[in-house]
Every structure is written in structure tokens, then in C-alpha cells.
C-alpha positions in Angstrom: 229.1 71.1 38.8 227.2 74.5 39.4 224.3 75.1 37.4 222.3 78.3 36.0 219.9 79.9 34.2 219.6 81.6 30.6 217.2 83.8 30.9 216.0 87.9 31.5 217.5 88.9 34.5 214.8 91.9 34.8 211.9 89.5 34.2 213.0 87.0 36.9 213.7 90.1 39.4 210.2 91.1 38.9 208.8 87.7 40.0 208.2 88.3 43.6 209.6 85.2 46.0 211.5 83.6 42.8 213.8 80.7 44.0 217.2 82.4 43.3 218.8 80.0 46.1 218.0 76.7 43.4 220.8 78.5 41.4 224.5 79.4 41.5 224.4 81.8 38.6 222.6 83.4 35.3 223.0 83.2 31.7 222.3 86.9 30.1 221.6 87.7 26.1 224.8 89.6 25.0 222.1 92.1 22.6 220.0 92.2 26.0 222.2 93.1 28.7 225.4 94.3 26.6 223.6 96.2 23.9 226.7 96.3 21.6 224.9 98.5 19.2 223.6 100.6 21.6 224.9 103.9 23.6 226.7 103.7 26.5 224.3 105.3 28.7 222.0 102.4 27.6 224.2 99.4 28.9 225.3 101.4 32.2 221.6 101.7 32.8 221.6 97.5 32.7 224.5 97.5 34.8 222.9 99.3 37.6 219.8 97.3 37.5 221.6 94.3 37.2 223.7 94.9 40.0 220.5 94.5 42.0 220.2 90.7 41.6 221.2 88.3 43.7 223.2 85.7 41.8 226.2 86.8 39.3 225.8 87.3 35.6 228.4 84.9 34.9 227.9 84.4 31.3 225.9 85.7 27.8 224.6 83.9 25.0 222.5 85.2 22.0 225.5 86.9 20.4 225.7 88.3 17.0 222.4 89.5 15.8 221.3 87.5 12.6 221.9 90.1 9.7 225.6 91.1 11.1 227.1 87.8 9.0 230.4 86.5 10.2 230.8 83.9 7.3 229.8 84.4 3.7 230.9 86.2 0.7 229.7 89.6 2.5 230.9 90.5 5.6 231.0 93.9 7.0 233.9 93.7 8.9 233.9 97.4 10.2 230.7 96.7 11.8 231.2 93.5 13.1 234.7 94.9 14.5 232.9 97.8 16.3 230.2 95.1 17.6 232.7 92.5 19.4 234.9 95.3 20.5 232.1 96.8 22.3 230.7 93.6 23.4 234.0 92.6 25.3 235.0 96.0 26.7 231.3 96.1 28.0 231.8 92.4 29.1 234.8 93.0 31.1 232.6 96.2 32.9 229.8 93.6 33.6 232.5 90.8 35.0 230.8 88.4 32.3 233.8 85.4 32.0 232.0 83.4 29.2 230.5 84.6 26.0 228.6 81.8 23.8 229.1 81.8 20.0 225.7 80.0 18.8 224.4 82.7 16.5 223.6 79.8 14.0 222.0 82.7 11.6 224.9 84.7 11.6 227.5 82.0 11.1 224.8 80.2 8.5 226.7 79.3 5.5 225.1 80.5 2.0 223.7 78.4 -0.8 226.9 78.0 -3.0 229.8 79.0 -0.9 232.0 76.6 0.4 232.2 75.5 3.6 235.9 75.0 3.6 235.9 78.8 3.2 233.5 79.5 6.0 235.3 77.3 8.5 238.4 79.4 7.6 236.2 82.6 7.8 235.6 81.6 11.5 239.0 80.4 12.6 240.4 84.0 11.2 237.2 85.4 12.8 237.8 84.0 16.3 241.7 84.0 16.4 241.1 87.7 16.0 238.0 87.5 18.8 240.2 86.1 21.6 242.6 88.5 21.3 240.2 91.1 21.9 238.5 89.4 24.6 241.9 88.3 26.6 242.4 92.0 27.9 238.9 91.3 29.8 239.6 87.9 31.2 236.4 87.3 28.7 236.5 83.8 27.0 234.8 82.6 24.1 232.6 79.5 23.9 231.9 78.3 20.4 228.1 75.9 20.6 228.0 73.6 18.5 224.1 74.1 17.0 221.7 70.8 15.8 221.2 70.5 12.2 218.1 72.4 12.2 219.3 75.8 13.4 222.6 75.7 11.5 224.7 74.3 8.9 228.3 74.5 10.0 229.6 73.2 13.4 226.4 71.0 14.2 228.9 68.4 16.5 231.2 68.5 19.6 233.9 67.1 17.3 233.2 70.1 14.7 233.3 72.7 17.5 236.8 71.1 19.0 237.8 70.9 15.7 237.2 74.9 15.0 238.8 75.5 18.4 241.7 73.6 18.0 242.5 75.5 14.2 241.7 79.0 16.3 244.3 77.7 18.9 243.7 80.5 21.2 243.5 80.6 25.2 240.3 83.0 25.0 238.6 80.7 22.5 237.2 77.3 24.2 234.3 74.9 23.5 230.6 74.3 24.8 228.8 71.5 24.8 225.1 71.0 24.8 222.7 67.8 25.5 220.0 69.2 23.7 221.9 69.8 20.9 223.6 66.5 21.1 220.7 64.7 21.3 219.0 65.9 18.6 222.1 65.1 16.4 222.0 61.8 18.0 225.8 62.5 18.7 227.8 60.1 20.9 228.6 61.5 25.0 231.8 59.7 24.1 232.5 63.4 22.2 232.5 65.5 25.2 235.3 63.2 26.6 237.1 63.6 23.4 237.2 67.5 23.8 238.4 67.3 27.4 240.4 70.4 28.0 238.8 72.3 25.2 235.4 72.7 27.1 234.7 75.7 29.1 231.1 75.9 29.2 227.6 73.8 28.9 223.9 73.5 28.4 221.1 71.2 28.9 217.4 71.1 27.8 215.2 67.9 27.0 215.4 66.4 23.6 211.8 66.8 22.1 210.6 70.5 23.2 213.6 71.9 24.4 211.5 71.3 27.8 213.7 71.5 31.0 215.1 68.5 32.8 212.3 66.4 34.5 209.4 67.4 32.3 209.8 64.0 30.1 212.0 62.7 32.2 215.1 62.6 29.9 218.0 60.6 31.1 221.5 62.5 30.8 223.3 60.0 33.1 225.5 59.2 29.4 226.3 62.9 28.8 226.7 63.8 32.5 229.0 61.1 33.3 230.9 62.4 30.2 231.4 65.4 31.6 232.7 64.2 35.0 235.0 61.9 33.0 236.5 64.8 31.0 237.1 66.7 34.2 234.9 69.1 33.4 234.0 71.0 36.6 232.2 74.6 35.5 229.1 75.6 34.6 226.0 73.8 33.3 223.0 76.6 32.5 219.3 75.6 32.2 218.8 76.7 28.4 214.8 75.4 28.5 211.2 76.1 27.1 209.5 77.1 30.6 205.9 76.9 31.0 206.1 78.0 34.7 210.0 78.9 35.6 209.3 79.9 39.0 207.3 76.6 39.9 209.4 74.6 37.5 212.9 75.9 38.3 213.3 74.0 42.1 212.0 70.3 40.8 214.1 71.0 37.9 217.4 71.5 39.3 216.7 68.6 42.0 216.1 66.5 38.7 219.8 67.6 37.0 221.7 67.3 40.4 220.6 64.2 41.4 221.6 62.6 38.1 224.9 65.0 38.4 225.2 63.4 42.1 224.8 60.1 40.6 227.9 59.8 37.6 230.1 61.5 40.3 229.6 64.9 40.9 229.1 66.4 44.7 
């Protein structure tokens, strides 16, 4: 299992003696890095700056802005299509492999709107997004969020159902241990998702802290990933008090638990 960090590449590059060696990759933000609604020149400026990063940027999250709705009775389809197509083209240029589709406010189902209709809208949208992603070698990872952050796709089981409904090779699933523990979702749902899984996130339950701060036991979830045959990335998406100081111990804590469940 490869371990990465969700965060601002430019911010950590500005920190002297940052422990890049503890990590395998970075996970940036779509809006911050790819800037889908900004001029191409601004993205190219980012691209050139990020080339100096010692780690590859392999994934990006925070996909859609809150005001760009993808479910509900009012959707700006023209703006949404333009945004997604630009993001895919720029992700391809940046060699990003995974785009995380969390975007809780964008996909929040408005009061009085049918959840079944919203699920159908998400299915239709993701089918199209998968088509736009495919030429660039990009895969969407549907991120289930806890119910305090969104009111649809709030479990790995529900995310798996959406991925199956979409049925596109460039639309798969993410499992986030933090969101799962907040919802008391059983680790077995990771095993059930199996080959749909292409990405993962982790943080501790109570305060979204890095692994090791509160001493959360991730073994059941990490064991489920191992049993599911999941070989890919696990990103630290946490609230850090001292990123440079906490990162090394946090990664060591996580790697120890990974080894204890069978990862090498």
C-alpha cells in the first residue's frame, strides 16, 4: 500500500526540511491545482511550479465547487460540462490518475427533491464524466461522505451501488476510513466492494486527526482492504497541528498497522 498526503503542494514545498521521504505521492485539490474555471495560463503556472515537487501528484480531490450543482431541479449543464471537460484535460496534462468525487455541497439533495431522482442524475452525470475522463487515463473515485457532510452516497455500500449503476471503467469507488467510522459502517463493506475500489483516505474518528494522535485502531478496515486485494493508494486527509512534525510518526503508525494485517 502506497501512502500519500492530501494538501497544498506549494505550501509544503515552502517548508524547509519537509519529510517528503515519508510519503509516496501527493493528493492535491482540483480547484487549487487544475483551476478548471481559470485561464489556461494560471494552470500552466501551477504545472511548472509543481514540477519541482519531489513527489508525484497522482490524485486530486475537492472536485466541484459548492455552487456548481450536479443534482436537484436546477443544474447549469453547460457550465458543469465545461468545468468537467477542462478538469479532465488538465488532469491529463498533469498526469493525475485519480479524481476524487466527494463534493458534498454540490451533490447535496435539496429538500423536497427525490433521492431516487438524484441517484439517477448522479448515474447519468458519472457515465458522461467517465467518457470524458477515459482519453486522459483518469478515473473518477466516488467518495462516500458521512451524513454530517452530505445526504446521499453516505456509505461504501451506497457508493458501490452507484459505481455499479454507472458501469463505466473510468468510474470506480473510494473508501474513507474516517467517514466509515463516523457512520459506524462495517469494515466488511470494503471487502464486498472488492474490485470497484481504486482509492482510499484515512483519518482518526473524533477530530479528523492524523493516525496515531488519538491512537485509533484501523486494523479492521486495513484488514478488509487487504482481503479485498486492494493494492493501491491510501491518502492521509487530516487536520494537522504540526504537519512537518507529525507526518513521520503518523506514517510510521499507519505502516505498522498495515504490516500487521499483511501488507508489505
